[in-house]
C-alpha positions in Angstrom: -66.0 -56.9 -64.2 -65.4 -55.1 -67.3 -63.4 -58.0 -68.8 -63.2 -61.7 -67.9 -59.7 -63.2 -67.3 -59.4 -64.5 -70.8 -60.4 -61.0 -72.3 -58.1 -59.2 -70.2 -55.1 -61.3 -71.4 -56.2 -61.0 -75.1 -57.2 -57.0 -74.6 -53.8 -56.7 -72.8 -51.8 -58.0 -75.6 -53.7 -55.9 -78.4 -52.5 -52.8 -76.4 -49.0 -53.6 -76.7 -46.8 -54.1 -80.0 -44.5 -56.9 -78.2 -47.4 -58.6 -76.4 -45.9 -58.8 -73.2 -48.8 -56.6 -71.5 -46.7 -53.9 -70.9 -47.7 -50.6 -72.1 -45.0 -48.2 -73.3 -44.7 -44.6 -75.2 -44.5 -46.6 -78.4 -47.4 -48.7 -77.6 -49.7 -45.5 -77.2 -48.8 -43.7 -80.6 -51.6 -45.8 -82.4 -54.1 -45.7 -79.6 -53.5 -42.1 -77.9 -53.3 -39.0 -80.3 -51.8 -35.9 -78.8 -52.4 -34.2 -82.5 -55.1 -31.9 -80.7 -53.1 -31.2 -77.4 -52.6 -27.6 -76.8 -48.9 -27.8 -75.9 -48.4 -30.1 -79.1 -50.2 -27.5 -81.3 -48.0 -24.7 -79.6 -44.6 -26.6 -79.9 -44.2 -26.9 -76.2 -44.4 -30.5 -76.0 -43.4 -33.4 -78.2 -45.4 -36.3 -78.8 -43.2 -38.4 -76.7 -43.3 -35.9 -73.8 -46.9 -36.0 -73.8 -47.2 -39.6 -74.2 -44.9 -39.9 -71.7 -46.8 -37.9 -69.2 -50.0 -39.6 -69.9 -48.1 -43.1 -68.8 -47.1 -41.4 -65.4 -51.0 -41.1 -64.7 -51.1 -45.1 -64.4 -48.0 -45.0 -62.4 -48.8 -42.9 -59.4 -48.9 -46.0 -56.8 -46.4 -48.0 -59.0 -42.7 -47.8 -60.4 -42.4 -45.1 -62.5 -40.0 -46.1 -65.4 -42.4 -45.1 -68.4 -43.8 -49.0 -68.6 -47.3 -49.4 -67.4 -47.8 -53.0 -65.9 -50.9 -54.7 -65.9 -51.4 -54.3 -62.6 -50.8 -50.5 -62.6 -53.2 -50.6 -65.5 -55.9 -52.2 -63.5 -55.2 -50.1 -60.1 -55.6 -47.1 -62.4 -59.0 -47.9 -63.9 -60.4 -49.2 -60.6 -60.1 -45.8 -59.1 -61.7 -44.4 -62.2 -64.4 -46.7 -62.6 -65.2 -46.0 -59.0 -66.4 -42.1 -59.7 -68.5 -43.7 -62.7 -72.1 -44.5 -61.8 -72.9 -46.6 -65.0 -71.0 -49.8 -65.9 -72.2 -49.4 -69.4 -70.7 -46.0 -69.7 -67.5 -47.2 -68.1 -67.2 -49.9 -70.7 -67.9 -47.5 -73.6 -65.3 -45.1 -72.4 -62.9 -48.4 -72.1 -63.9 -49.8 -75.3 -63.4 -46.2 -77.2 -60.3 -45.1 -75.5 -58.2 -48.2 -75.9 -59.9 -49.1 -79.3 -61.3 -52.6 -77.9 
């Protein structure tokens, strides 16, 4: 397991501005940058549109409401981790991607 339960709670709170463990596009602004995304660069999409689209990836099996719950986050990364052979690489990817 990447994080023990206490670590999961602490990191979940770190990802959210409100500390409620739910991720919104506002929470992503300080973590996920769209500045080099081709659609942002050519003016086809705004930062908010791209962040919302990114959040939808997590909500495929849940409620699509622009808010990613802890369960949706775990479900998404359970699928991602299954495709990565090395636990160490998955751990590094998570820490780098989410600035943990």
